[in-house]
GUKELO-38172 format. One record per residue (C-alpha): chain; y, z, x. Coordinates in steps of 0.5 Angstrom, whole numbers, padded with zeros to 4 digits. Layout:
[atom "A",[Y,Z,X]]
...
//
This chain:
[atom "A",[-0042,0045,-0061]]
[atom "A",[-0035,0047,-0061]]
[atom "A",[-0034,0055,-0057]]
[atom "A",[-0032,0061,-0062]]
[atom "A",[-0026,0061,-0057]]
[atom "A",[-0024,0054,-0058]]
[atom "A",[-0025,0055,-0065]]
[atom "A",[-0020,0061,-0066]]
[atom "A",[-0015,0057,-0062]]
[atom "A",[-0016,0051,-0066]]
[atom "A",[-0014,0055,-0073]]
[atom "A",[-0008,0058,-0070]]
[atom "A",[-0005,0052,-0067]]
[atom "A",[-0006,0049,-0074]]
[atom "A",[-0003,0055,-0077]]
[atom "A",[0003,0054,-0072]]
[atom "A",[0004,0046,-0074]]
[atom "A",[0004,0047,-0081]]
[atom "A",[0009,0052,-0081]]
[atom "A",[0013,0049,-0076]]
[atom "A",[0013,0042,-0080]]
[atom "A",[0015,0046,-0087]]
[atom "A",[0008,0045,-0090]]
[atom "A",[0008,0052,-0092]]
[atom "A",[0013,0058,-0092]]
[atom "A",[0013,0065,-0091]]
[atom "A",[0005,0067,-0092]]
[atom "A",[0003,0061,-0096]]
[atom "A",[-0003,0057,-0094]]
[atom "A",[-0010,0058,-0092]]
[atom "A",[-0015,0055,-0086]]
[atom "A",[-0022,0056,-0085]]
[atom "A",[-0027,0053,-0081]]
[atom "A",[-0035,0053,-0081]]
[atom "A",[-0038,0057,-0076]]
[atom "A",[-0045,0056,-0077]]
[atom "A",[-0050,0055,-0084]]
[atom "A",[-0047,0062,-0087]]
[atom "A",[-0041,0064,-0083]]
[atom "A",[-0034,0062,-0084]]
[atom "A",[-0028,0064,-0080]]
[atom "A",[-0021,0064,-0084]]
[atom "A",[-0014,0066,-0084]]
[atom "A",[-0012,0073,-0087]]
[atom "A",[-0008,0075,-0092]]
[atom "A",[-0001,0077,-0092]]
[atom "A",[0001,0073,-0085]]
[atom "A",[0005,0067,-0083]]
[atom "A",[0001,0061,-0081]]
[atom "A",[0006,0060,-0076]]
[atom "A",[0005,0067,-0072]]
[atom "A",[-0003,0068,-0073]]
[atom "A",[-0006,0070,-0066]]
[atom "A",[-0014,0070,-0065]]
[atom "A",[-0015,0077,-0067]]
[atom "A",[-0012,0076,-0074]]
[atom "A",[-0018,0072,-0076]]
[atom "A",[-0023,0074,-0080]]
[atom "A",[-0030,0072,-0081]]
[atom "A",[-0034,0072,-0088]]
[atom "A",[-0041,0069,-0091]]
[atom "A",[-0041,0064,-0096]]
[atom "A",[-0041,0069,-0102]]
[atom "A",[-0034,0071,-0099]]
[atom "A",[-0036,0078,-0096]]
[atom "A",[-0032,0080,-0090]]
[atom "A",[-0037,0081,-0084]]
[atom "A",[-0032,0081,-0079]]
[atom "A",[-0024,0082,-0077]]
[atom "A",[-0019,0088,-0078]]
[atom "A",[-0015,0084,-0083]]
[atom "A",[-0017,0082,-0090]]
[atom "A",[-0019,0075,-0092]]
[atom "A",[-0015,0071,-0097]]
[atom "A",[-0017,0071,-0104]]
[atom "A",[-0017,0064,-0104]]
[atom "A",[-0022,0063,-0099]]
[atom "A",[-0027,0062,-0105]]
[atom "A",[-0024,0056,-0106]]
[atom "A",[-0026,0054,-0099]]
[atom "A",[-0033,0056,-0099]]
[atom "A",[-0034,0052,-0106]]
[atom "A",[-0032,0046,-0101]]
[atom "A",[-0037,0048,-0096]]
[atom "A",[-0043,0049,-0101]]
[atom "A",[-0041,0042,-0104]]
[atom "A",[-0040,0039,-0098]]
[atom "A",[-0045,0040,-0092]]
[atom "A",[-0041,0035,-0088]]
[atom "A",[-0035,0039,-0088]]
[atom "A",[-0033,0044,-0082]]
[atom "A",[-0026,0045,-0084]]
[atom "A",[-0021,0046,-0090]]
[atom "A",[-0013,0047,-0090]]
[atom "A",[-0009,0049,-0096]]
[atom "A",[-0002,0048,-0096]]
[atom "A",[0004,0046,-0100]]
[atom "A",[0007,0040,-0096]]
[atom "A",[0014,0039,-0100]]
[atom "A",[0014,0032,-0102]]
[atom "A",[0006,0032,-0103]]
[atom "A",[0007,0038,-0108]]
[atom "A",[0013,0034,-0111]]
[atom "A",[0008,0029,-0113]]
[atom "A",[0003,0034,-0116]]
[atom "A",[0008,0038,-0119]]
[atom "A",[0010,0031,-0123]]
[atom "A",[0003,0030,-0125]]
[atom "A",[0003,0024,-0120]]
[atom "A",[-0003,0022,-0117]]
[atom "A",[-0003,0018,-0110]]
[atom "A",[-0008,0013,-0111]]
[atom "A",[-0004,0007,-0111]]
[atom "A",[-0006,0001,-0106]]
[atom "A",[-0001,0001,-0101]]
[atom "A",[-0002,0004,-0094]]
[atom "A",[-0008,0001,-0090]]
[atom "A",[-0008,0007,-0086]]
[atom "A",[-0009,0011,-0092]]
[atom "A",[-0014,0007,-0095]]
[atom "A",[-0018,0007,-0089]]
[atom "A",[-0018,0014,-0088]]
[atom "A",[-0017,0017,-0095]]
[atom "A",[-0018,0012,-0100]]
[atom "A",[-0013,0016,-0105]]
[atom "A",[-0011,0022,-0106]]
[atom "A",[-0013,0025,-0113]]
[atom "A",[-0010,0030,-0118]]
[atom "A",[-0014,0036,-0120]]
[atom "A",[-0011,0040,-0126]]
[atom "A",[-0008,0046,-0125]]
[atom "A",[-0012,0052,-0123]]
[atom "A",[-0010,0060,-0123]]
[atom "A",[-0010,0062,-0116]]
[atom "A",[-0013,0068,-0113]]
[atom "A",[-0020,0067,-0117]]
[atom "A",[-0026,0062,-0118]]
[atom "A",[-0021,0058,-0123]]
[atom "A",[-0017,0055,-0118]]
[atom "A",[-0023,0051,-0115]]
[atom "A",[-0026,0049,-0122]]
[atom "A",[-0022,0044,-0124]]
[atom "A",[-0023,0041,-0117]]
[atom "A",[-0031,0040,-0117]]
[atom "A",[-0031,0033,-0120]]
[atom "A",[-0027,0031,-0114]]
[atom "A",[-0029,0035,-0108]]
[atom "A",[-0036,0031,-0108]]
[atom "A",[-0032,0024,-0106]]
[atom "A",[-0025,0026,-0103]]
[atom "A",[-0023,0029,-0097]]
[atom "A",[-0015,0030,-0099]]
[atom "A",[-0014,0033,-0107]]
[atom "A",[-0007,0034,-0110]]
[atom "A",[-0007,0041,-0114]]
[atom "A",[-0003,0041,-0120]]
[atom "A",[0003,0045,-0119]]
[atom "A",[0001,0049,-0113]]
[atom "A",[0000,0044,-0107]]
[atom "A",[-0005,0040,-0102]]
[atom "A",[-0013,0041,-0100]]
[atom "A",[-0016,0037,-0094]]
[atom "A",[-0023,0037,-0092]]
[atom "A",[-0025,0035,-0084]]
[atom "A",[-0030,0035,-0080]]
[atom "A",[-0026,0039,-0075]]
[atom "A",[-0020,0044,-0076]]
[atom "A",[-0016,0038,-0073]]
[atom "A",[-0019,0033,-0077]]
[atom "A",[-0017,0037,-0084]]
[atom "A",[-0010,0038,-0081]]
[atom "A",[-0009,0031,-0079]]
[atom "A",[-0011,0029,-0086]]
[atom "A",[-0005,0033,-0089]]
[atom "A",[0000,0030,-0084]]
[atom "A",[-0003,0023,-0087]]
[atom "A",[-0002,0026,-0095]]
[atom "A",[0005,0028,-0094]]
[atom "A",[0007,0022,-0090]]
[atom "A",[0004,0017,-0096]]
[atom "A",[0008,0022,-0100]]
[atom "A",[0015,0021,-0097]]
[atom "A",[0014,0013,-0096]]
[atom "A",[0011,0013,-0104]]
[atom "A",[0017,0017,-0106]]
[atom "A",[0022,0013,-0101]]
[atom "A",[0019,0006,-0104]]
[atom "A",[0020,0009,-0111]]
[atom "A",[0028,0011,-0110]]
[atom "A",[0029,0004,-0107]]
[atom "A",[0026,0001,-0114]]
[atom "A",[0020,-0003,-0112]]
[atom "A",[0013,-0001,-0110]]
[atom "A",[0009,-0007,-0108]]
[atom "A",[0001,-0005,-0108]]
[atom "A",[-0004,-0010,-0104]]
[atom "A",[-0007,-0015,-0107]]
[atom "A",[-0015,-0014,-0109]]
[atom "A",[-0017,-0019,-0103]]
[atom "A",[-0013,-0015,-0098]]
[atom "A",[-0016,-0008,-0101]]
[atom "A",[-0023,-0011,-0100]]
[atom "A",[-0022,-0013,-0093]]
[atom "A",[-0020,-0006,-0092]]
[atom "A",[-0026,-0002,-0096]]
[atom "A",[-0031,-0007,-0092]]
[atom "A",[-0029,-0004,-0085]]
[atom "A",[-0029,0003,-0087]]
[atom "A",[-0036,0004,-0085]]
[atom "A",[-0033,0004,-0078]]
[atom "A",[-0029,0011,-0080]]
[atom "A",[-0036,0014,-0083]]
[atom "A",[-0033,0014,-0090]]
[atom "A",[-0037,0008,-0093]]
[atom "A",[-0039,0013,-0099]]
[atom "A",[-0032,0015,-0101]]
[atom "A",[-0028,0012,-0107]]
[atom "A",[-0023,0007,-0105]]
[atom "A",[-0015,0006,-0108]]
[atom "A",[-0014,0005,-0115]]
[atom "A",[-0012,-0002,-0116]]
[atom "A",[-0009,0000,-0123]]
[atom "A",[-0005,0006,-0121]]
[atom "A",[0002,0005,-0120]]
[atom "A",[0008,0010,-0119]]
[atom "A",[0012,0011,-0126]]
[atom "A",[0018,0006,-0126]]
[atom "A",[0024,0008,-0125]]
[atom "A",[0030,0007,-0130]]
[atom "A",[0036,0003,-0128]]
[atom "A",[0043,0003,-0131]]
[atom "A",[0041,-0004,-0133]]
[atom "A",[0035,-0002,-0137]]
[atom "A",[0038,0004,-0139]]
[atom "A",[0044,0000,-0143]]
[atom "A",[0038,-0004,-0146]]
[atom "A",[0035,0001,-0149]]
[atom "A",[0041,0004,-0151]]
[atom "A",[0043,-0002,-0155]]
[atom "A",[0035,-0003,-0157]]
[atom "A",[0035,0005,-0160]]
[atom "A",[0030,0007,-0156]]
[atom "A",[0031,0015,-0155]]
[atom "A",[0029,0015,-0147]]
[atom "A",[0035,0019,-0144]]
[atom "A",[0031,0026,-0145]]
[atom "A",[0025,0023,-0141]]
[atom "A",[0028,0019,-0136]]
[atom "A",[0034,0024,-0135]]
[atom "A",[0028,0029,-0133]]
[atom "A",[0025,0024,-0129]]
[atom "A",[0031,0023,-0125]]
[atom "A",[0033,0030,-0124]]
[atom "A",[0025,0031,-0121]]
[atom "A",[0026,0025,-0117]]
[atom "A",[0033,0028,-0114]]
[atom "A",[0030,0035,-0113]]
[atom "A",[0024,0032,-0109]]
[atom "A",[0029,0027,-0105]]
[atom "A",[0033,0033,-0103]]
[atom "A",[0027,0037,-0101]]
[atom "A",[0025,0032,-0096]]
[atom "A",[0032,0031,-0093]]
[atom "A",[0032,0038,-0092]]
[atom "A",[0026,0038,-0088]]
[atom "A",[0028,0032,-0084]]
[atom "A",[0034,0035,-0082]]
[atom "A",[0031,0042,-0080]]
//
């Protein structure tokens, strides 16, 4: 059993990491850790995750009532508490806004493609939950069908939430999601995303039990990234009279914005 001192230290360390990596800005994001059957350690509202100190952390019960700590807990802790109620195996939750993964969430694109062996082994896929209004119970409602099966979820027009056996586990899953998103975006920009074969995927799924995730869904063999229109196909579409200009232009603008944000993060 991890000590209270170590638990507080890990929450603050993960806060520092996600801030330094640009996964959150200003006072965004929140982190929590299950302390016992009915107590949860959580980050306060209105504080940058990069500058947390152990005395800032608060404690609440599974109903959201704050029982310790001088600083007020975030209203989004309700999302964390619902996850703990639904998943007794989960002991930590991290919510952040990593730019590339959040870009996919804003674009309405799931990260469930069978592309990277490491992602298939550890997460299977990262599905997209529909938008839920922050600050209340609405935020978690669209996620409920996914929480039971997945350890990482994209939140439409919001960000990413990851679930772990401990705080660092949830953090590492967040890193995996953002890393996958960057690779998927790069491959899409290069014009070709090759997925693994059904046989390769089955081989990976068959060894997932070593990681204790044999009961989790795998990747989606049918999932693909939206095709990027090339100059040649655009010309062909124009000759055939297909009205694709507005859709493709909007899609390309989105990809450009996401790419610029990724480059900014890499250069910072």
